[in-house]
KENUBA-545944 format. One record per residue: residue in three letters; x negated, y negated, z negated of N, C-alpha, C in turn. Coordinates in steps of 0.2 Angstrom, whole numbers, padded with zeros to 4 digits, always signed. Layout:
KENUBA-545944
AlaXYZXYZXYZ
...
//
This chain:
KENUBA-545944
Met-0004+0006+0000+0000+0000+0000-0005-0007+0000
Ile-0002-0012+0002-0006-0018+0002-0005-0022-0004
Ser-0010-0025-0005-0010-0028-0011-0004-0035-0011
Met-0002-0037-0017+0001-0044-0018-0002-0049-0015
Tyr-0008-0049-0015-0012-0055-0013-0012-0054-0005
Arg-0013-0048-0003-0012-0048+0004-0005-0049+0009
Arg+0000-0047+0004+0006-0049+0007+0008-0055+0006
Ser+0006-0059+0002+0007-0066+0001+0003-0070+0007
Ala-0002-0069+0008-0006-0071+0013-0003-0070+0020
Val+0000-0064+0020+0004-0063+0027+0010-0067+0028
Ala+0012-0067+0022+0020-0072+0022+0018-0079+0024
Ile+0012-0082+0020+0010-0089+0022+0009-0089+0030
Ala+0003-0085+0032+0002-0084+0039+0007-0084+0045
Gly+0013-0079+0043+0018-0077+0046+0022-0085+0048
Cys+0022-0089+0043+0026-0095+0043+0023-0100+0047
Phe+0016-0100+0046+0014-0107+0048+0007-0106+0053
Val+0004-0100+0054-0001-0099+0059+0001-0100+0066
Ile+0000-0105+0070+0004-0105+0077-0003-0108+0080
Ile-0002-0108+0087-0008-0111+0092-0004-0116+0096
Leu-0005-0122+0096-0002-0127+0100-0007-0128+0107
Val-0003-0125+0111-0007-0123+0118-0007-0129+0123
Asn-0002-0134+0122-0002-0139+0126+0006-0142+0125
Trp+0005-0149+0126+0012-0154+0124+0011-0159+0128
Thr+0017-0161+0132+0017-0167+0136+0023-0170+0136
Gly+0024-0175+0140+0029-0180+0140+0028-0188+0137
Val+0032-0191+0139+0030-0198+0138+0034-0199+0131
Gly+0029-0202+0127+0031-0203+0119+0031-0197+0116
Ala+0029-0192+0117+0030-0185+0116+0025-0185+0108
Gln+0027-0181+0103+0023-0180+0098+0024-0172+0096
Pro+0017-0169+0095+0018-0161+0095+0022-0160+0087
Gln+0026-0157+0086+0029-0154+0081+0025-0148+0077
Leu+0021-0149+0071+0018-0145+0069+0022-0141+0064
Pro+0020-0135+0062+0025-0130+0059+0027-0133+0053
Met+0025-0139+0048+0027-0142+0044+0031-0147+0044
Ala+0032-0149+0052+0036-0155+0053+0042-0156+0049
Pro+0046-0160+0047+0052-0162+0046+0058-0158+0051
Thr+0063-0155+0048+0068-0153+0052+0074-0158+0053
Ser+0078-0158+0058+0083-0163+0059+0088-0159+0063
Gly+0095-0161+0063+0100-0157+0067+0099-0154+0073
Ser+0097-0158+0077+0094-0157+0085+0090-0160+0088
Gly+0087-0159+0093+0082-0162+0097+0075-0159+0095
Gly+0075-0153+0090+0067-0151+0088+0066-0145+0092
Thr+0061-0142+0092+0058-0137+0095+0057-0131+0091
Val+0056-0125+0094+0055-0119+0091+0049-0115+0092
Ser+0045-0112+0087+0039-0108+0087+0039-0101+0085
Pro+0037-0098+0088+0035-0090+0088+0032-0089+0081
Ala+0033-0083+0078+0030-0083+0071+0028-0074+0071
Tyr+0023-0073+0069+0020-0066+0068+0021-0064+0061
Glu+0024-0059+0060+0026-0055+0054+0020-0052+0051
Gly+0018-0047+0055+0013-0042+0054+0014-0036+0057
Trp+0011-0029+0055+0011-0023+0060+0012-0019+0054
Tyr+0015-0013+0057+0016-0007+0054+0016-0001+0059
Gln+0014+0005+0055+0012+0011+0060+0019+0016+0060
Asn+0020+0018+0065+0027+0022+0067+0024+0031+0066
Ser+0029+0034+0065+0028+0042+0064+0024+0046+0068
Asp+0025+0042+0076+0021+0046+0080+0014+0042+0082
Gly+0013+0039+0077+0005+0036+0078+0005+0029+0082
Thr+0010+0028+0085+0010+0020+0088+0011+0016+0082
Tyr+0010+0010+0084+0012+0003+0080+0017-0002+0082
Ser+0020-0004+0077+0026-0011+0078+0023-0017+0076
Leu+0023-0021+0081+0020-0028+0078+0027-0033+0078
Ser+0028-0034+0072+0035-0038+0070+0034-0046+0071
Phe+0039-0050+0074+0039-0056+0076+0045-0059+0074
Gly+0045-0066+0073+0051-0068+0070+0051-0077+0075
Tyr+0053-0082+0072+0053-0088+0075+0056-0093+0070
Tyr+0054-0099+0071+0056-0104+0067+0059-0110+0072
Asn+0066-0111+0073+0069-0116+0074+0070-0122+0070
Arg+0067-0127+0071+0066-0132+0067+0073-0137+0067
Asn+0077-0135+0071+0084-0138+0070+0089-0136+0066
Thr+0092-0137+0061+0097-0136+0057+0104-0134+0060
Gln+0105-0136+0066+0111-0136+0069+0111-0133+0076
Glu+0107-0135+0079+0107-0134+0087+0103-0127+0088
Val+0107-0124+0092+0104-0117+0095+0101-0118+0102
Leu+0094-0115+0101+0091-0116+0109+0091-0110+0112
Glu+0092-0111+0118+0091-0105+0124+0084-0106+0129
Ile+0081-0100+0129+0074-0100+0134+0074-0094+0137
Pro+0076-0094+0142+0076-0088+0147+0069-0085+0147
Ile+0069-0078+0148+0063-0075+0148+0060-0076+0156
Gly+0054-0080+0155+0051-0082+0161+0045-0086+0159
Pro+0042-0091+0163+0037-0095+0161+0038-0098+0154
Asp+0043-0100+0151+0044-0103+0146+0044-0098+0139
Asn+0046-0093+0141+0047-0088+0137+0043-0080+0138
Ser+0037-0080+0137+0033-0074+0140+0029-0070+0134
Ile+0029-0064+0136+0023-0060+0131+0019-0056+0136
Glu+0012-0058+0135+0007-0055+0137+0002-0050+0133
Pro+0000-0045+0136+0001-0041+0142+0008-0041+0146
Ile+0009-0041+0151+0016-0042+0155+0019-0035+0153
Glu+0017-0030+0151+0021-0023+0151+0024-0024+0144
Phe+0022-0028+0139+0025-0029+0133+0031-0034+0133
Asn+0032-0039+0140+0037-0044+0140+0044-0040+0141
Gly+0049-0044+0138+0056-0042+0140+0059-0040+0133
Thr+0056-0039+0127+0060-0037+0121+0061-0044+0115
Gln+0058-0049+0118+0060-0056+0114+0066-0058+0115
Pro+0069-0062+0109+0075-0066+0110+0074-0072+0116
Thr+0081-0073+0118+0081-0080+0122+0086-0084+0119
Arg+0090-0083+0115+0093-0087+0109+0090-0087+0103
Phe+0090-0093+0102+0086-0096+0094+0091-0099+0091
Glu+0093-0096+0084+0098-0099+0080+0093-0103+0076
Pro+0097-0109+0072+0093-0114+0068+0089-0110+0062
Arg+0084-0114+0061+0079-0112+0055+0075-0107+0056
Arg+0073-0103+0051+0068-0099+0051+0072-0091+0051
His+0069-0087+0056+0071-0081+0056+0066-0075+0056
Trp+0066-0071+0052+0061-0066+0051+0061-0060+0054
Gly+0057-0057+0056+0057-0049+0059+0063-0048+0064
Val+0063-0053+0068+0069-0051+0074+0068-0047+0080
Phe+0062-0045+0080+0061-0039+0085+0053-0037+0084
Ala+0052-0031+0087+0045-0028+0086+0043-0025+0093
Val+0036-0028+0094+0034-0025+0100+0029-0018+0098
Thr+0030-0013+0102+0027-0006+0101+0021-0005+0106
Val+0015-0004+0102+0009-0003+0106+0007+0003+0104
Pro+0002+0006+0108-0001+0013+0107-0005+0014+0102
Ala-0006+0020+0101-0011+0022+0094-0017+0019+0096
Asp-0019+0020+0102-0027+0017+0103-0028+0010+0106
Phe-0022+0005+0102-0022-0002+0104-0029-0005+0101
Gly-0030-0002+0096-0038-0004+0093-0039-0014+0093
Asn-0043-0017+0095-0043-0024+0093-0040-0028+0098
Gln-0036-0025+0103-0033-0028+0107-0028-0034+0103
Arg-0025-0038+0108-0019-0042+0105-0014-0044+0110
Ile-0008-0046+0109-0003-0047+0112-0001-0055+0110
Glu+0002-0059+0115+0003-0066+0115+0011-0068+0116
Trp+0014-0070+0112+0020-0074+0113+0019-0081+0114
Thr+0022-0084+0119+0023-0090+0121+0029-0094+0122
Leu+0031-0099+0118+0037-0102+0120+0036-0109+0122
Asn+0039-0112+0127+0038-0119+0129+0044-0123+0130
Ile+0046-0128+0125+0052-0132+0125+0050-0139+0124
Arg+0054-0143+0126+0054-0150+0125+0046-0153+0125
Gly+0042-0150+0130+0034-0154+0130+0031-0149+0125
Gln+0032-0145+0121+0028-0141+0116+0028-0134+0118
Lys+0021-0132+0121+0020-0126+0122+0016-0122+0115
Val+0019-0117+0113+0015-0114+0107+0015-0106+0108
Met+0008-0103+0106+0007-0096+0108+0006-0093+0100
Ile+0007-0087+0098+0006-0084+0092+0004-0077+0095
Pro-0003-0075+0091-0005-0068+0093-0003-0063+0089
Gly-0002-0058+0092-0001-0051+0087-0006-0048+0087
His-0008-0044+0082-0015-0039+0083-0014-0033+0077
Leu-0018-0031+0075-0018-0024+0071-0024-0026+0066
Arg-0025-0033+0063-0029-0034+0058-0028-0030+0051
Val-0031-0028+0047-0030-0024+0041-0026-0029+0037
Glu-0027-0035+0036-0024-0039+0031-0017-0041+0033
Trp-0015-0040+0040-0008-0041+0042-0003-0035+0042
Glu-0006-0029+0038-0001-0024+0038+0004-0024+0033
Ile+0012-0022+0035+0017-0023+0030+0020-0017+0029
Asp+0024-0018+0024+0027-0012+0021+0034-0011+0023
Ala+0035-0010+0030+0041-0011+0033+0047-0005+0032
Leu+0042+0001+0032+0046+0008+0032+0045+0010+0025
Glu+0040+0009+0022+0037+0014+0016+0040+0011+0010
Gly+0044+0006+0009+0046+0004+0004+0041-0002+0000
Glu+0043-0007-0001+0039-0014-0004+0035-0012-0010
Ala+0029-0013-0009+0023-0012-0014+0025-0004-0018
Gly+0028+0000-0015+0027+0006-0017+0034+0008-0021
Gly+0039+0002-0021+0044+0001-0026+0051+0007-0022
Gly+0050+0010-0018+0053+0014-0014+0062+0012-0011
Asn+0060+0006-0010+0066+0003-0007+0065+0002+0001
Thr+0067+0008+0004+0066+0008+0011+0073+0004+0015
Pro+0071+0002+0021+0076-0002+0025+0082+0003+0027
Pro+0088+0000+0028+0093+0004+0031+0092+0009+0037
Val+0097+0012+0039+0096+0017+0045+0102+0015+0049
Leu+0101+0014+0056+0106+0013+0060+0106+0018+0066
Lys+0112+0019+0068+0112+0024+0074+0118+0021+0079
Phe+0118+0022+0085+0125+0021+0089+0128+0026+0092
Asp+0124+0032+0093+0127+0037+0095+0131+0040+0090
Leu+0139+0039+0089+0143+0042+0085+0145+0049+0087
Ser+0144+0052+0091+0147+0058+0094+0145+0064+0089
Glu+0138+0062+0087+0137+0068+0082+0132+0066+0076
Met+0132+0069+0071+0129+0067+0065+0121+0066+0066
Gly+0119+0071+0071+0112+0072+0072+0110+0066+0078
Gly+0113+0061+0080+0111+0057+0084+0104+0053+0083
Ala+0101+0049+0088+0095+0047+0085+0096+0040+0081
Glu+0091+0040+0077+0091+0034+0072+0086+0031+0072
Gly+0087+0024+0069+0081+0020+0069+0081+0014+0062
Ala+0075+0013+0061+0075+0009+0054+0069+0004+0055
Gly+0070-0002+0051+0064-0007+0052+0065-0012+0057
Pro+0059-0017+0058+0061-0022+0064+0062-0019+0071
Arg+0059-0014+0072+0059-0010+0079+0066-0009+0078
Gly+0068-0005+0075+0074-0001+0075+0076+0003+0080
Ile+0082+0002+0083+0084+0007+0089+0087+0002+0094
Thr+0088+0006+0100+0090+0002+0105+0095+0007+0110
Ala+0101+0005+0110+0106+0009+0115+0108+0005+0121
Gly+0113+0008+0126+0115+0007+0131+0112+0008+0137
Pro+0114+0005+0143+0119+0000+0143+0126+0001+0142
Leu+0130-0003+0139+0137-0003+0139+0139-0007+0145
Gln+0146-0005+0147+0148-0010+0154+0155-0013+0150
Gly+0154-0019+0153+0159-0025+0150+0162-0029+0155
Lys+0167-0033+0154+0169-0038+0160+0169-0045+0157
Val+0169-0049+0160+0168-0057+0157+0177-0059+0154
Gly+0176-0061+0147+0183-0062+0145+0187-0058+0142
Glu+0185-0051+0143+0187-0045+0140+0184-0042+0133
Pro+0186-0042+0127+0182-0040+0122+0182-0032+0123
Leu+0175-0031+0120+0170-0024+0122+0168-0022+0115
Ala+0172-0016+0114+0170-0012+0105+0163-0011+0107
Val+0160-0012+0101+0153-0010+0099+0153-0008+0093
Asn+0151+0000+0093+0151+0003+0087+0144+0004+0084
Val+0143+0005+0077+0137+0006+0075+0138+0010+0067
Trp+0134+0015+0066+0133+0018+0060+0129+0016+0056
Ala+0128+0015+0049+0123+0012+0044+0123+0016+0039
His+0118+0018+0036+0118+0020+0029+0111+0017+0025
Asp+0111+0018+0019+0105+0015+0015+0103+0019+0009
Asp+0097+0020+0006+0096+0023+0000+0098+0021-0006
Gly+0101+0014-0006+0103+0010-0012+0099+0008-0017
Gln+0093+0009-0014+0087+0006-0020+0087-0002-0019
Gly+0085-0005-0024+0085-0011-0025+0091-0015-0025
Ala+0097-0011-0026+0102-0014-0027+0103-0018-0034
Ser+0105-0025-0033+0106-0030-0039+0112-0028-0042
Arg+0113-0031-0048+0119-0031-0052+0125-0035-0048
Leu+0122-0041-0044+0126-0045-0040+0128-0042-0036
Ser+0125-0037-0032+0127-0033-0026+0134-0029-0028
Gln+0134-0026-0034+0139-0022-0037+0144-0025-0041
Ala+0145-0032-0041+0148-0036-0043+0155-0033-0041
Gly+0162-0034-0047+0167-0031-0044+0169-0024-0043
Gly+0164-0020-0044+0166-0014-0043+0166-0011-0036
Arg+0163-0015-0031+0162-0013-0024+0157-0008-0023
Gly+0152-0008-0027+0145-0004-0026+0141-0007-0022
Pro+0135-0004-0021+0130-0007-0016+0133-0006-0009
Ser+0130-0011-0004+0132-0010+0002+0128-0013+0007
Val+0129-0010+0014+0124-0013+0020+0128-0019+0023
Thr+0125-0025+0024+0128-0030+0027+0126-0030+0035
Leu+0131-0030+0039+0128-0030+0045+0131-0037+0049
Thr+0126-0040+0052+0127-0047+0055+0124-0045+0062
Trp+0129-0049+0067+0129-0048+0074+0125-0054+0077
Phe+0120-0054+0083+0119-0060+0085+0118-0059+0094
Lys+0119-0063+0097+0116-0063+0106+0108-0064+0104
His+0106-0059+0107+0098-0058+0107+0096-0060+0113
Gln+0099-0058+0120+0097-0061+0127+0104-0061+0129
Gly+0103-0065+0137+0109-0065+0140+0110-0072+0144
Pro+0114-0073+0148+0116-0079+0153+0120-0083+0149
Gly+0126-0081+0147+0132-0084+0144+0132-0083+0136
Asp+0138-0086+0134+0139-0086+0126+0142-0079+0124
Val+0141-0076+0118+0144-0070+0116+0149-0072+0108
Thr+0154-0070+0110+0158-0072+0102+0159-0064+0099
Phe+0158-0064+0093+0160-0058+0089+0167-0057+0085
Ser+0172-0052+0086+0176-0053+0081+0175-0051+0074
Glu+0170-0048+0072+0166-0047+0066+0160-0050+0066
Gly+0158-0055+0066+0150-0057+0066+0148-0054+0060
Ser+0150-0053+0054+0147-0050+0048+0152-0044+0045
Ser+0150-0040+0043+0154-0034+0039+0150-0030+0034
Arg+0153-0027+0030+0149-0022+0026+0151-0015+0026
Val+0147-0011+0025+0149-0003+0025+0144-0001+0018
Pro+0148+0005+0016+0144+0008+0010+0138+0011+0012
Val+0134+0011+0005+0127+0014+0007+0127+0021+0010
Ala+0132+0024+0007+0133+0032+0009+0134+0033+0016
Gly+0135+0027+0020+0135+0028+0026+0143+0027+0028
Ala+0144+0023+0035+0150+0021+0037+0149+0018+0044
Glu+0155+0019+0049+0155+0016+0055+0158+0010+0055
Ala+0155+0005+0058+0157-0002+0059+0158-0004+0066
Thr+0163-0008+0068+0165-0011+0074+0166-0018+0075
Thr+0163-0021+0080+0164-0027+0082+0167-0028+0090
Met+0170-0033+0092+0172-0034+0098+0168-0040+0100
Ala+0165-0038+0106+0161-0044+0108+0164-0046+0116
Thr+0164-0053+0116+0167-0056+0122+0163-0060+0125
Phe+0161-0059+0132+0156-0062+0135+0159-0068+0139
Ser+0155-0074+0140+0158-0080+0144+0156-0080+0151
Ala+0151-0076+0153+0147-0076+0160+0144-0069+0161
Pro+0144-0066+0168+0142-0060+0171+0135-0060+0169
Gly+0131-0054+0169+0125-0054+0169+0122-0048+0163
Asp+0117-0048+0162+0113-0042+0158+0113-0046+0151
Tyr+0115-0043+0146+0114-0046+0139+0110-0040+0135
Met+0108-0042+0129+0107-0039+0124+0108-0041+0117
Leu+0113-0037+0113+0115-0038+0107+0110-0036+0101
Arg+0110-0039+0095+0106-0038+0090+0111-0037+0083
Val+0110-0031+0081+0114-0031+0074+0108-0030+0069
Arg+0109-0035+0063+0104-0035+0058+0108-0031+0052
Ala+0104-0025+0050+0108-0022+0044+0103-0024+0037
Asn+0105-0028+0033+0103-0029+0026+0105-0025+0020
Asp+0100-0023+0017+0101-0017+0012+0105-0021+0005
Ala+0106-0015+0000+0109-0018-0005+0106-0023-0009
Ser+0100-0025-0009+0094-0030-0011+0097-0035-0011
Gly+0100-0038-0005+0102-0044-0003+0097-0049+0000
Val+0092-0045+0001+0086-0048+0004+0087-0050+0011
Ser+0086-0056+0014+0087-0057+0021+0081-0060+0025
Gly+0077-0061+0021+0071-0063+0024+0064-0064+0020
Ala+0061-0058+0019+0056-0057+0014+0050-0055+0021
Gly+0047-0060+0022+0040-0059+0027+0036-0056+0026
His+0035-0055+0018+0028-0052+0015+0029-0045+0017
Ala+0035-0042+0017+0035-0035+0017+0040-0031+0023
Gln+0046-0036+0023+0050-0033+0028+0054-0027+0026
Cys+0054-0025+0020+0057-0018+0018+0064-0018+0018
Cys+0067-0022+0019+0075-0023+0017+0080-0025+0024
Trp+0078-0024+0029+0082-0024+0034+0080-0020+0040
Thr+0085-0018+0045+0083-0014+0051+0088-0018+0057
Asn+0085-0018+0063+0086-0021+0068+0089-0015+0073
Gly+0095-0018+0076+0099-0014+0081+0100-0016+0087
Phe+0099-0014+0093+0099-0018+0100+0105-0013+0104
Val+0109-0018+0107+0113-0013+0112+0112-0018+0119
Lys+0111-0015+0123+0111-0018+0131+0118-0018+0133
Val+0121-0023+0137+0127-0024+0139+0126-0026+0147
Thr+0129-0023+0152+0129-0025+0158+0137-0029+0159
Val+0138-0035+0160+0143-0038+0160+0146-0041+0168
Thr+0151-0038+0170+0153-0040+0178+0159-0045+0178
Gln+0160-0048+0182+0165-0053+0183+0172-0052+0182
//
């Protein structure tokens, strides 16, 4: 396990270490990581959270972002202004950036022999171009799957194949990806997910009112050309396991990716030093007119 000192260093670095590649524009000023926030008009920076090893020997590099706006959602399509290099790792990053700081939004999986190589995620918006490197330096290891500091609190488990209990499952920032589903513009599409958790780390507050510990599921548009609305933007299921359904409605045709974030019973929604407490699930959807 990594030490408390190392995890604290990773948390700080994940928030604030970015590389300002270029900025242009008349009267423009670069917005540094600690720049004050505002309702709108600000920029967004990528953030590297750290890495963990998967059971097959590969590694997952976890990334998030910081949208400095408190109200404005930013859209940056995958392309020159939103890219990951080397190119073979491009395409998993979000194109929609919700306000404020978001931890562990996605992970890039690299081979077991990745060694000292690195990947680079670059965002360019409103004259500010920022790149963050991802790597396997030992001080950036995180406890995303094994439980924070040996406490045994592992992330929730998600799966989308509900036809049999033995379907593929995923946990942690990399999580699991399903689809593509087929949808039509303006017609609600049912998206089902099954979640369970070990119940470790449940606070007294999470069990108030006799509800017992639960997993909180929150839906986001991760990629896509139009807007997506969810009938159930957030819901809870018991840690013993249950199915949840949201109806997703799309405003425009094209290829989308939806993300569901499953937070465990501890109630932690963003602990960049460990990322022990949530799992991502991704659903590809092809929407026609």
